[in-house]
KOLLO-949670 format. One record per residue (C-alpha): residue number from 1; residue in three letters; z, y, x. Coordinates in nm, 4 decimals. Layout:
// residues N
 num residu        w        v        u
 NUM    ala        Z        Y        X
...
// end
This chain:
// residues 553
 num residu        w        v        u
   1    unk  29.3232 -14.4326   2.1381
   2    unk  29.0076 -14.5830   2.2904
   3    unk  28.9257 -14.5544   2.6487
   4    unk  28.5594 -14.5035   2.7383
   5    unk  28.4494 -14.5590   3.1043
   6    unk  28.2273 -14.3216   3.2665
   7    unk  27.8418 -14.3943   3.2666
   8    unk  27.6155 -14.3706   3.5735
   9    unk  27.3348 -14.2398   3.3560
  10    unk  27.3192 -13.9829   3.0878
  11    unk  27.2426 -14.1311   2.7306
  12    unk  27.4402 -14.2099   2.4123
  13    unk  27.7177 -14.4399   2.3435
  14    unk  27.7782 -14.6317   2.0234
  15    unk  28.1229 -14.7094   1.8869
  16    unk  28.0937 -14.9874   1.6212
  17    unk  28.3748 -15.0461   1.3824
  18    unk  28.3911 -15.3653   1.1789
  19    unk  28.4285 -15.4785   0.9015
  20    unk  28.1537 -15.2718   0.7433
  21    unk  28.3613 -15.1948   0.4378
  22    unk  28.6257 -14.9771   0.5939
  23    unk  28.6915 -14.6792   0.3753
  24    unk  28.7576 -14.3897   0.5970
  25    unk  28.7214 -14.3660   0.9869
  26    unk  28.8106 -14.0468   1.1827
  27    unk  28.6930 -13.9899   1.5434
  28    unk  28.8618 -13.7303   1.7700
  29    unk  28.6734 -13.6740   2.1014
  30    unk  28.8479 -13.3835   2.2861
  31    unk  28.5885 -13.3904   2.5576
  32    unk  28.3298 -13.2826   2.2929
  33    unk  28.4981 -13.0400   2.0570
  34    unk  28.8504 -12.9923   2.1840
  35    unk  29.1746 -13.1092   2.0225
  36    unk  29.1614 -12.8768   1.7369
  37    unk  28.8221 -12.9464   1.6128
  38    unk  28.7808 -13.1359   1.2694
  39    unk  28.7043 -13.5113   1.3295
  40    unk  28.3694 -13.6854   1.2855
  41    unk  28.3688 -13.8999   0.9719
  42    unk  28.2376 -14.2425   0.8997
  43    unk  28.3072 -14.5222   0.6415
  44    unk  28.2566 -14.5409   0.2871
  45    unk  28.4149 -14.2043   0.2338
  46    unk  28.1496 -14.0256   0.4424
  47    unk  27.7884 -13.9502   0.3621
  48    unk  27.5583 -14.1312   0.5852
  49    unk  27.4390 -13.8854   0.8507
  50    unk  27.2815 -13.9032   1.1967
  51    unk  27.5523 -14.0059   1.4420
  52    unk  27.8271 -14.1515   1.1924
  53    unk  27.6747 -14.5053   1.1366
  54    unk  27.5332 -14.7886   1.3397
  55    unk  27.2806 -14.9757   1.1139
  56    unk  27.4867 -15.1362   0.8307
  57    unk  27.8147 -15.0815   1.0040
  58    unk  28.0395 -14.7885   1.0194
  59    unk  28.0713 -14.6173   1.3663
  60    unk  27.9720 -14.3183   1.5812
  61    unk  27.7045 -14.2377   1.8270
  62    unk  27.8253 -13.9905   2.0926
  63    unk  27.6930 -13.8605   2.4203
  64    unk  27.7985 -14.0526   2.7296
  65    unk  27.9870 -13.9000   3.0160
  66    unk  28.0077 -13.9805   3.3927
  67    unk  28.3869 -13.9655   3.3626
  68    unk  28.6379 -14.1854   3.1887
  69    unk  28.7737 -14.0199   2.8714
  70    unk  29.0057 -14.1133   2.5714
  71    unk  28.8799 -14.0835   2.2227
  72    unk  29.0992 -14.1253   1.9177
  73    unk  29.0271 -14.3368   1.5966
  74    unk  29.2118 -14.3019   1.2685
  75    unk  29.1201 -14.5529   0.9985
  76    unk  29.2184 -14.5637   0.6344
  77    unk  29.1302 -14.8627   0.4157
  78    unk  29.2491 -15.0610   0.1237
  79    unk  29.0214 -15.3569   0.1755
  80    unk  29.1057 -15.4971   0.5116
  81    unk  29.4180 -15.5667   0.7262
  82    unk  29.2204 -15.6082   1.0475
  83    unk  28.9712 -15.4079   1.2380
  84    unk  28.7409 -15.4803   1.5395
  85    unk  28.6055 -15.1915   1.7571
  86    unk  28.3318 -15.2380   2.0220
  87    unk  28.1710 -14.9981   2.2436
  88    unk  27.8188 -15.0340   2.3858
  89    unk  27.5093 -14.8350   2.4685
  90    unk  27.3302 -14.6867   2.1657
  91    unk  27.0122 -14.8702   2.2413
  92    unk  27.1926 -15.2043   2.2461
  93    unk  27.3804 -15.1191   1.9145
  94    unk  27.0630 -15.0183   1.7343
  95    unk  26.8973 -15.3445   1.8388
  96    unk  27.2032 -15.5521   1.7211
  97    unk  27.2053 -15.3531   1.4089
  98    unk  26.8492 -15.4254   1.3437
  99    unk  26.8917 -15.7978   1.4064
 100    unk  27.2080 -15.7794   1.1926
 101    unk  27.0313 -15.6107   0.9065
 102    unk  26.7463 -15.8658   0.9221
 103    unk  26.9863 -16.1583   0.9053
 104    unk  27.1689 -16.0054   0.6060
 105    unk  26.8460 -15.9478   0.4243
 106    unk  26.7237 -16.2996   0.5056
 107    unk  27.0580 -16.4556   0.4112
 108    unk  27.0698 -16.2754   0.0773
 109    unk  26.7115 -16.3842   0.0020
 110    unk  26.8184 -16.7346   0.0969
 111    unk  27.0951 -16.7292  -0.1522
 112    unk  26.8877 -16.5762  -0.4304
 113    unk  26.6130 -16.8303  -0.3706
 114    unk  26.8442 -17.1135  -0.4481
 115    unk  26.9877 -16.9203  -0.7363
 116    unk  26.6342 -16.8944  -0.8730
 117    unk  26.5899 -17.2614  -0.8239
 118    unk  26.9075 -17.3309  -1.0190
 119    unk  26.7879 -17.0879  -1.3016
 120    unk  26.4669 -17.2606  -1.3241
 121    unk  26.6308 -17.6108  -1.3361
 122    unk  26.8588 -17.4835  -1.6074
 123    unk  26.5688 -17.3414  -1.8213
 124    unk  26.3698 -17.6816  -1.7809
 125    unk  26.6705 -17.9251  -1.8139
 126    unk  26.9077 -17.7144  -2.0173
 127    unk  27.1870 -17.8317  -1.8041
 128    unk  27.4876 -17.5890  -1.8031
 129    unk  27.5745 -17.6911  -1.4364
 130    unk  27.2576 -17.5449  -1.3069
 131    unk  27.3178 -17.2092  -1.4785
 132    unk  27.6644 -17.2068  -1.3259
 133    unk  27.5071 -17.2672  -0.9742
 134    unk  27.2633 -16.9804  -1.0262
 135    unk  27.5651 -16.7544  -1.1215
 136    unk  27.7428 -16.8807  -0.8229
 137    unk  27.4566 -16.7917  -0.5938
 138    unk  27.4268 -16.4338  -0.7424
 139    unk  27.7977 -16.3666  -0.6880
 140    unk  27.7666 -16.5110  -0.3173
 141    unk  27.4669 -16.2802  -0.2566
 142    unk  27.6595 -15.9725  -0.4073
 143    unk  27.9627 -16.0644  -0.1900
 144    unk  27.7547 -16.0682   0.1370
 145    unk  27.5824 -15.7446   0.0133
 146    unk  27.9066 -15.5531  -0.0086
 147    unk  28.0832 -15.7412   0.2702
 148    unk  27.8420 -15.6435   0.5387
 149    unk  27.7852 -15.2765   0.4469
 150    unk  27.4537 -15.3012   0.2408
 151    unk  27.6265 -15.1356  -0.0507
 152    unk  27.7361 -14.8379   0.1406
 153    unk  27.4076 -14.7997   0.3196
 154    unk  27.1944 -14.8169   0.0077
 155    unk  27.4137 -14.6376  -0.2427
 156    unk  27.5877 -14.3553  -0.0513
 157    unk  27.3501 -14.0945  -0.2065
 158    unk  27.4657 -14.1771  -0.5777
 159    unk  27.7836 -14.3706  -0.5864
 160    unk  28.1219 -14.2240  -0.4940
 161    unk  28.3468 -14.4000  -0.2413
 162    unk  28.5903 -14.4874  -0.5241
 163    unk  28.3036 -14.6497  -0.7252
 164    unk  28.1956 -14.8514  -0.4094
 165    unk  28.5459 -14.9538  -0.3529
 166    unk  28.5911 -15.0839  -0.7214
 167    unk  28.2714 -15.2766  -0.6935
 168    unk  28.3752 -15.4415  -0.3759
 169    unk  28.7260 -15.5287  -0.5170
 170    unk  28.5588 -15.6768  -0.8347
 171    unk  28.3144 -15.8920  -0.6416
 172    unk  28.5969 -16.0208  -0.4062
 173    unk  28.8280 -16.0913  -0.6964
 174    unk  28.5874 -16.2597  -0.9389
 175    unk  28.3842 -16.4848  -0.6961
 176    unk  28.6653 -16.7223  -0.6755
 177    unk  28.6576 -16.7803  -1.0436
 178    unk  28.2793 -16.8079  -1.0763
 179    unk  28.2489 -17.0421  -0.7859
 180    unk  28.5585 -17.2422  -0.9006
 181    unk  28.4398 -17.3069  -1.2425
 182    unk  28.1180 -17.4545  -1.1053
 183    unk  28.2976 -17.6661  -0.8464
 184    unk  28.5432 -17.8092  -1.1056
 185    unk  28.2550 -17.8966  -1.3378
 186    unk  28.0541 -18.0683  -1.0457
 187    unk  28.3619 -18.2699  -0.9121
 188    unk  28.4847 -18.3519  -1.2495
 189    unk  28.1702 -18.5590  -1.3254
 190    unk  28.2842 -18.7946  -1.0581
 191    unk  28.6359 -18.8314  -1.2116
 192    unk  28.9563 -18.7148  -1.0446
 193    unk  29.2975 -18.6403  -1.1561
 194    unk  29.3163 -18.4631  -1.4846
 195    unk  29.6441 -18.2782  -1.4201
 196    unk  29.4832 -18.1277  -1.0987
 197    unk  29.1816 -18.0082  -1.2851
 198    unk  29.4157 -17.8355  -1.5410
 199    unk  29.6012 -17.6838  -1.2484
 200    unk  29.2719 -17.5493  -1.0797
 201    unk  29.1618 -17.4055  -1.4413
 202    unk  29.5014 -17.2154  -1.4521
 203    unk  29.4253 -17.0701  -1.1048
 204    unk  29.0865 -16.9581  -1.2164
 205    unk  29.2415 -16.7343  -1.4754
 206    unk  29.4492 -16.5354  -1.2114
 207    unk  29.1652 -16.2805  -1.1529
 208    unk  29.2503 -16.1480  -1.4939
 209    unk  29.5757 -16.0312  -1.3250
 210    unk  29.4402 -15.9166  -0.9832
 211    unk  29.1586 -15.6974  -1.1203
 212    unk  29.3963 -15.4892  -1.3575
 213    unk  29.6227 -15.4594  -1.0362
 214    unk  29.3342 -15.3190  -0.8360
 215    unk  29.2460 -15.0676  -1.1006
 216    unk  29.6038 -14.9533  -1.1315
 217    unk  29.5777 -14.8577  -0.7521
 218    unk  29.7270 -15.1690  -0.5874
 219    unk  29.4027 -15.2585  -0.4220
 220    unk  29.5454 -15.4156  -0.1045
 221    unk  29.7870 -15.6272  -0.3008
 222    unk  29.5140 -15.7336  -0.5366
 223    unk  29.2923 -15.8506  -0.2416
 224    unk  29.5794 -16.0420  -0.0729
 225    unk  29.6409 -16.2247  -0.4059
 226    unk  29.2705 -16.3145  -0.4224
 227    unk  29.2639 -16.4227  -0.0637
 228    unk  29.5527 -16.6478  -0.1248
 229    unk  29.4014 -16.7754  -0.4431
 230    unk  29.0828 -16.8841  -0.2805
 231    unk  29.2756 -17.0688  -0.0009
 232    unk  29.4941 -17.2491  -0.2534
 233    unk  29.1842 -17.3211  -0.4659
 234    unk  28.9821 -17.4645  -0.1974
 235    unk  29.2588 -17.7018  -0.0779
 236    unk  29.3079 -17.8149  -0.4355
 237    unk  28.9261 -17.8795  -0.4503
 238    unk  28.9532 -18.1026  -0.1447
 239    unk  29.2341 -18.2991  -0.3089
 240    unk  29.0216 -18.3264  -0.6349
 241    unk  28.7318 -18.4716  -0.4347
 242    unk  28.9725 -18.7221  -0.2795
 243    unk  29.0867 -18.8343  -0.6133
 244    unk  28.7370 -18.8807  -0.7546
 245    unk  28.5993 -19.2261  -0.8029
 246    unk  28.2226 -19.1839  -0.8725
 247    unk  27.9881 -19.4773  -0.9276
 248    unk  28.0602 -19.6974  -0.6351
 249    unk  27.8385 -19.9749  -0.7544
 250    unk  27.5096 -19.7716  -0.6790
 251    unk  27.3941 -19.6281  -0.3559
 252    unk  27.3423 -19.2821  -0.4816
 253    unk  27.6907 -19.2733  -0.6447
 254    unk  27.8546 -19.3754  -0.3068
 255    unk  27.6391 -19.1160  -0.1177
 256    unk  27.7266 -18.8350  -0.3626
 257    unk  28.0955 -18.9247  -0.3310
 258    unk  28.0730 -18.9225   0.0507
 259    unk  27.8925 -18.5944   0.0557
 260    unk  28.1152 -18.4168  -0.1861
 261    unk  28.4295 -18.5136   0.0119
 262    unk  28.2952 -18.4162   0.3490
 263    unk  28.1291 -18.1075   0.2068
 264    unk  28.4249 -17.9603   0.0378
 265    unk  28.6462 -18.0328   0.3434
 266    unk  28.4097 -17.8489   0.5752
 267    unk  28.3857 -17.5593   0.3281
 268    unk  28.7569 -17.5351   0.3008
 269    unk  28.8132 -17.5305   0.6924
 270    unk  28.5384 -17.2628   0.7336
 271    unk  28.6700 -17.0183   0.4731
 272    unk  29.0343 -17.0623   0.5184
 273    unk  29.0417 -16.9207   0.8644
 274    unk  28.8804 -16.5826   0.7916
 275    unk  29.0656 -16.5376   0.4761
 276    unk  29.3928 -16.5782   0.6404
 277    unk  29.3224 -16.2515   0.8368
 278    unk  29.3636 -16.0742   0.5024
 279    unk  29.7154 -16.1902   0.4784
 280    unk  29.7889 -16.0850   0.8448
 281    unk  29.8634 -16.4382   0.9313
 282    unk  29.5737 -16.5007   1.1673
 283    unk  29.4400 -16.2542   1.4257
 284    unk  29.0786 -16.2008   1.4037
 285    unk  28.7646 -16.0893   1.6016
 286    unk  28.4041 -16.0059   1.5038
 287    unk  28.2813 -16.3665   1.5190
 288    unk  28.5498 -16.4539   1.2703
 289    unk  28.3791 -16.2230   1.0185
 290    unk  28.0516 -16.3915   1.0769
 291    unk  28.1973 -16.7109   0.9730
 292    unk  28.1404 -16.5928   0.6013
 293    unk  27.7627 -16.6477   0.6749
 294    unk  27.8426 -17.0110   0.7962
 295    unk  28.0531 -17.0786   0.4736
 296    unk  27.7851 -16.9593   0.2348
 297    unk  27.5063 -17.1543   0.4281
 298    unk  27.6932 -17.4642   0.4345
 299    unk  27.8090 -17.4480   0.0621
 300    unk  27.4590 -17.3690  -0.0511
 301    unk  27.2997 -17.6620   0.1308
 302    unk  27.5786 -17.9044   0.0250
 303    unk  27.5897 -17.7957  -0.3285
 304    unk  27.2283 -17.7961  -0.3850
 305    unk  27.2072 -18.1497  -0.2100
 306    unk  27.4617 -18.2655  -0.4700
 307    unk  27.2692 -18.1282  -0.7528
 308    unk  26.9547 -18.3047  -0.6286
 309    unk  27.1362 -18.6318  -0.6000
 310    unk  27.2839 -18.5686  -0.9368
 311    unk  26.9457 -18.5098  -1.0895
 312    unk  26.8187 -18.8361  -0.9144
 313    unk  27.1015 -19.0231  -1.0652
 314    unk  27.0349 -18.8816  -1.4111
 315    unk  26.6573 -18.9492  -1.3793
 316    unk  26.7233 -19.3063  -1.2774
 317    unk  26.9746 -19.3524  -1.5652
 318    unk  26.7201 -19.2045  -1.8167
 319    unk  26.4589 -19.4630  -1.6671
 320    unk  26.6925 -19.7460  -1.7161
 321    unk  26.7680 -19.6383  -2.0621
 322    unk  26.3940 -19.6169  -2.1544
 323    unk  26.3396 -19.9619  -2.0037
 324    unk  26.6477 -20.1049  -2.2005
 325    unk  26.5195 -19.9380  -2.5177
 326    unk  26.1714 -20.0759  -2.4686
 327    unk  26.3367 -20.4180  -2.4073
 328    unk  26.5473 -20.3760  -2.7106
 329    unk  26.2490 -20.2763  -2.9278
 330    unk  26.0741 -20.5842  -2.8018
 331    unk  26.3750 -20.8104  -2.8787
 332    unk  26.3930 -20.6493  -3.2252
 333    unk  26.0338 -20.7090  -3.2893
 334    unk  26.0632 -21.0752  -3.1783
 335    unk  26.3821 -21.1085  -3.3846
 336    unk  26.1997 -20.9692  -3.6879
 337    unk  25.9188 -21.2050  -3.6316
 338    unk  26.1492 -21.5007  -3.6004
 339    unk  26.3456 -21.3970  -3.9131
 340    unk  26.0224 -21.3604  -4.1094
 341    unk  25.9125 -21.7030  -3.9904
 342    unk  26.2491 -21.8555  -4.0756
 343    unk  26.2485 -21.6932  -4.4160
 344    unk  25.8960 -21.8376  -4.4864
 345    unk  26.0132 -22.1698  -4.3657
 346    unk  26.3218 -22.1741  -4.5698
 347    unk  26.1394 -22.0541  -4.8814
 348    unk  25.8789 -22.3341  -4.8451
 349    unk  26.1691 -22.5838  -4.7703
 350    unk  26.3755 -22.4874  -5.0674
 351    unk  26.0724 -22.4841  -5.2946
 352    unk  25.9569 -22.8284  -5.1694
 353    unk  26.3131 -22.9718  -5.2277
 354    unk  26.3715 -22.8413  -5.5742
 355    unk  26.0927 -23.0559  -5.7317
 356    unk  26.2241 -23.3882  -5.5986
 357    unk  26.5835 -23.2847  -5.6854
 358    unk  26.4764 -23.2175  -6.0473
 359    unk  26.3041 -23.5594  -6.0537
 360    unk  26.6241 -23.7233  -5.9165
 361    unk  26.8384 -23.5583  -6.1847
 362    unk  26.5925 -23.6638  -6.4587
 363    unk  26.5644 -24.0176  -6.3471
 364    unk  26.9498 -24.0447  -6.3132
 365    unk  27.0449 -23.9184  -6.6642
 366    unk  27.2230 -24.2388  -6.7629
 367    unk  27.6063 -24.2784  -6.7697
 368    unk  27.5934 -24.5579  -6.5127
 369    unk  27.8231 -24.5056  -6.2171
 370    unk  27.5506 -24.5034  -5.9606
 371    unk  27.3346 -24.2495  -6.1529
 372    unk  27.6626 -24.0273  -6.1771
 373    unk  27.7019 -24.0350  -5.8119
 374    unk  27.3231 -23.9711  -5.7590
 375    unk  27.3380 -23.6669  -5.9965
 376    unk  27.6440 -23.5170  -5.8136
 377    unk  27.4654 -23.5592  -5.4783
 378    unk  27.1519 -23.3841  -5.6184
 379    unk  27.3890 -23.1025  -5.7705
 380    unk  27.5531 -23.0617  -5.4269
 381    unk  27.2244 -23.0204  -5.2642
 382    unk  27.1030 -22.7895  -5.5066
 383    unk  27.4082 -22.5717  -5.4571
 384    unk  27.3508 -22.5789  -5.0748
 385    unk  26.9956 -22.4603  -5.1340
 386    unk  27.0915 -22.1805  -5.3684
 387    unk  27.3575 -22.0618  -5.1199
 388    unk  27.1025 -22.0652  -4.8326
 389    unk  26.8671 -21.8649  -5.0337
 390    unk  27.1466 -21.6167  -5.1262
 391    unk  27.2439 -21.5896  -4.7506
 392    unk  26.9053 -21.5146  -4.6549
 393    unk  26.8600 -21.2380  -4.9099
 394    unk  27.1900 -21.0854  -4.7878
 395    unk  27.0719 -21.0909  -4.4188
 396    unk  26.7469 -20.9197  -4.5360
 397    unk  26.9586 -20.6488  -4.7012
 398    unk  26.8585 -20.7473  -5.0471
 399    unk  27.1863 -20.7113  -5.2315
 400    unk  27.0970 -20.5448  -5.5686
 401    unk  27.4041 -20.3944  -5.7498
 402    unk  27.3748 -20.3100  -6.1298
 403    unk  27.6886 -20.1718  -6.2531
 404    unk  27.8353 -20.1820  -6.6070
 405    unk  28.1712 -20.1865  -6.7858
 406    unk  28.3182 -20.5244  -6.8765
 407    unk  28.6439 -20.7145  -6.9063
 408    unk  28.7205 -20.8820  -6.5735
 409    unk  28.9665 -21.1246  -6.7388
 410    unk  28.7158 -21.2396  -6.9984
 411    unk  28.4633 -21.2908  -6.7124
 412    unk  28.7081 -21.4983  -6.5110
 413    unk  28.7869 -21.7111  -6.8199
 414    unk  28.4210 -21.7626  -6.8840
 415    unk  28.3663 -21.8778  -6.5203
 416    unk  28.6619 -22.1129  -6.5448
 417    unk  28.5520 -22.2543  -6.8759
 418    unk  28.2123 -22.3404  -6.7493
 419    unk  28.3503 -22.5033  -6.4223
 420    unk  28.3183 -22.8911  -6.4103
 421    unk  28.6862 -22.9215  -6.3187
 422    unk  28.8261 -22.6715  -6.5547
 423    unk  29.1105 -22.9086  -6.6617
 424    unk  29.2694 -22.8435  -6.3233
 425    unk  29.2575 -22.4573  -6.3435
 426    unk  29.5412 -22.2517  -6.5020
 427    unk  29.4715 -21.8939  -6.5750
 428    unk  29.7396 -21.6098  -6.5809
 429    unk  29.6395 -21.2510  -6.6953
 430    unk  29.7993 -20.9591  -6.8322
 431    unk  29.5493 -20.8659  -7.0959
 432    unk  29.2048 -20.7023  -7.0740
 433    unk  29.1233 -20.5403  -6.7319
 434    unk  28.8189 -20.3248  -6.7828
 435    unk  28.6108 -20.2361  -6.4767
 436    unk  28.2865 -20.0825  -6.3532
 437    unk  28.1072 -20.3266  -6.1382
 438    unk  27.8166 -20.5822  -6.1202
 439    unk  27.9200 -20.8705  -6.3532
 440    unk  27.6476 -21.0936  -6.2105
 441    unk  27.7694 -21.0751  -5.8528
 442    unk  28.1326 -21.1130  -5.9713
 443    unk  28.0452 -21.4285  -6.1587
 444    unk  27.8923 -21.5633  -5.8226
 445    unk  28.2150 -21.4643  -5.6437
 446    unk  28.4512 -21.6467  -5.8726
 447    unk  28.2138 -21.9428  -5.9019
 448    unk  28.2168 -21.9780  -5.5259
 449    unk  28.5971 -21.9201  -5.5024
 450    unk  28.6624 -22.1964  -5.7730
 451    unk  28.4289 -22.4298  -5.5977
 452    unk  28.6054 -22.3809  -5.2731
 453    unk  28.9543 -22.4183  -5.4236
 454    unk  28.8863 -22.7424  -5.6233
 455    unk  28.7023 -22.9012  -5.3400
 456    unk  28.9643 -22.8385  -5.0680
 457    unk  29.2830 -22.8672  -5.2762
 458    unk  29.5201 -23.1561  -5.2736
 459    unk  29.4390 -23.4276  -5.5323
 460    unk  29.5690 -23.3841  -5.8885
 461    unk  29.7137 -23.0312  -5.8163
 462    unk  29.6686 -22.7221  -6.0258
 463    unk  29.4322 -22.4352  -5.9180
 464    unk  29.5788 -22.1034  -6.0305
 465    unk  29.3940 -21.7964  -6.1175
 466    unk  29.5590 -21.4644  -6.1788
 467    unk  29.4015 -21.1393  -6.2937
 468    unk  29.6035 -20.8225  -6.3024
 469    unk  29.5866 -20.4520  -6.2301
 470    unk  29.6736 -20.3430  -5.8753
 471    unk  29.6748 -20.0021  -5.6889
 472    unk  29.5422 -19.9732  -5.3273
 473    unk  29.6889 -19.6534  -5.1900
 474    unk  29.5920 -19.3923  -5.4278
 475    unk  29.3112 -19.5966  -5.5932
 476    unk  29.3482 -19.7891  -5.9168
 477    unk  29.1814 -20.1241  -5.9437
 478    unk  29.1872 -20.5040  -6.0454
 479    unk  29.2750 -20.7992  -5.8316
 480    unk  29.1977 -21.1548  -5.8834
 481    unk  29.3881 -21.4197  -5.6918
 482    unk  29.2698 -21.7789  -5.6689
 483    unk  29.5405 -22.0168  -5.5250
 484    unk  29.5272 -22.3950  -5.4484
 485    unk  29.7598 -22.6457  -5.2779
 486    unk  29.5960 -22.7225  -4.9372
 487    unk  29.4681 -23.0786  -4.9229
 488    unk  29.3994 -23.3209  -4.6351
 489    unk  29.1438 -23.0919  -4.4519
 490    unk  29.4100 -22.8537  -4.3666
 491    unk  29.3979 -22.4703  -4.3718
 492    unk  29.1115 -22.2854  -4.2399
 493    unk  29.1193 -22.0382  -3.9570
 494    unk  29.2018 -21.6955  -4.1160
 495    unk  29.0032 -21.5129  -3.8481
 496    unk  28.6988 -21.7308  -3.9092
 497    unk  28.7224 -21.8143  -4.2801
 498    unk  28.4536 -21.5573  -4.3891
 499    unk  28.2251 -21.6199  -4.0897
 500    unk  27.8757 -21.7599  -4.1667
 501    unk  27.8413 -22.1345  -4.1524
 502    unk  28.2165 -22.1770  -4.0487
 503    unk  28.3850 -22.4987  -4.1728
 504    unk  28.7060 -22.6413  -4.0373
 505    unk  28.6852 -22.9614  -3.8328
 506    unk  28.8123 -23.1984  -4.1180
 507    unk  28.6047 -23.0169  -4.3879
 508    unk  28.2923 -23.1668  -4.2523
 509    unk  28.3509 -23.4947  -4.4473
 510    unk  28.2860 -23.3027  -4.7683
 511    unk  27.9498 -23.1753  -4.8601
 512    unk  27.9037 -22.8042  -4.8105
 513    unk  27.7040 -22.5426  -4.6129
 514    unk  27.9747 -22.3134  -4.4761
 515    unk  27.8267 -22.0191  -4.6693
 516    unk  28.0184 -21.9858  -4.9866
 517    unk  28.3091 -21.7579  -4.8537
 518    unk  28.0613 -21.5716  -4.6257
 519    unk  27.8671 -21.4878  -4.9539
 520    unk  28.1948 -21.3867  -5.1171
 521    unk  28.2847 -21.1465  -4.8449
 522    unk  27.9431 -20.9723  -4.8389
 523    unk  27.9289 -20.9406  -5.2218
 524    unk  28.2813 -20.7969  -5.2533
 525    unk  28.2106 -20.5558  -4.9668
 526    unk  27.8778 -20.4258  -5.1363
 527    unk  28.0691 -20.3686  -5.4531
 528    unk  28.3317 -20.1608  -5.2586
 529    unk  28.6039 -20.4058  -5.2690
 530    unk  28.8320 -20.6075  -5.0436
 531    unk  28.8636 -20.9782  -5.0126
 532    unk  29.1587 -21.1370  -4.8340
 533    unk  29.2869 -21.4740  -4.7410
 534    unk  29.6556 -21.5814  -4.7101
 535    unk  29.8358 -21.9081  -4.6409
 536    unk  30.1871 -21.9483  -4.8014
 537    unk  30.4151 -22.1920  -4.9617
 538    unk  30.4508 -22.0539  -5.3203
 539    unk  30.3289 -22.3345  -5.5371
 540    unk  30.5755 -22.6291  -5.5773
 541    unk  30.7156 -22.5606  -5.2387
 542    unk  30.3758 -22.6813  -5.0878
 543    unk  30.1444 -22.4918  -4.8549
 544    unk  29.8968 -22.3082  -5.0541
 545    unk  29.5738 -22.1073  -4.9672
 546    unk  29.5205 -21.7678  -5.1747
 547    unk  29.2077 -21.5690  -5.1883
 548    unk  29.2485 -21.2144  -5.3429
 549    unk  28.9704 -21.0042  -5.4432
 550    unk  29.0474 -20.6452  -5.5100
 551    unk  28.7834 -20.4049  -5.6782
 552    unk  28.8275 -20.0390  -5.7811
 553    unk  28.8219 -19.9558  -6.1514
// end
């Protein structure tokens, strides 16, 4: 029952019933038609006629009376738990409705304009987050459109009440998922608890339950679940922003972190209050319905601001990447120039050194002790020059591999036989070991390993060379092991033994370049094999060094 006070002047009175999406409103006015007359109808179930709506809102326009009278309203709805009724003059109601309709139109245009901006940014940048923002704005505009009665006003001539009801329920139930996917993607770029993100994604799947529930006829239960879902989802979003770290080292990173935390907190507070009315937990009034406007405005401004900051961060990162790439290119060009200059210098130096070395070797051809020492020094220097040249070719990527079948055991025996200290080398093999690889590179490998073993082994000890078949996983191959008793220089560092120019501290008393084992490692790797180093005590109970070279057959 609604009591209407008497008016001093004749005119019309407007009864405005909110929210605008109520389904069926019946008005009984005994002073007009008597108690037995059929009621006047408004709401989504009624066609729009003169006198049964006030702008976008449901309501009635009735004649005024000089006497106080009682009218009766009966409401039927599945989409709201609360109703607000106001009585005013028809002229005032029409002015209010005009303003209200203009605000709704302007606001929908505001949302769609930001959605168009997001769509254009997505088309230009191919960034999925902008596409989700455009979809979020579209659903927000659709929500306002149905929430404030525009759907009923513009579609009453061709959509049935059930169809409009279903559209409203679909928009209200699905907007949480559309907005939530965008929100999680945006916040996740700043970090946050992974388990909380997973929990939010589970919540975003719940509309798949609420929509079938509404189709089955439990519309009010479906809307209650959706309202509860939105409340919980927003609170979890606030927690996710609090757990986010962002890039605190930069001003834009700190600013975006501050904005996203404050923004989602404000959005949660604005939307939680009006949504609690659906659960009948919080009493409501007309201004509370209008808070939906406030929420959408705040969320649009905050989220677009975050996207602009995010764009700026990415643009700065791309600029830094381009600067770093330019610097890297300059460094590479400078390094290439230095390498070419060094190669030219080394080529000139080795060429100029070979001629005097050849003269020294020729002039010291006698068997005198001094000449022998001179020849050995010249030979050591020639070996250093050869290894420097080989190292430079490897650094320049000039490892040329020519494969052929040969007997690895025979090649090792040949290298040992031609070595100056072959009397100290003992070979163990299990017969022929045929292999497909580059014999020239393998000869260099074993020459360097024998030189290293004889140079740094204990005096008058045997260097052992073993050739045998060996499988590595499911691959068949051949392994060659070169072992020697460690001399006075001590064992090299296993982590550095194959490093370019590495020599142990006590090894510097002997001539050498620190390139032999580096070349061995590179050659074996180029042939698809593996070289390994191990210190053990297997020969005569003394500490030994063993180099193993495995190659696939």
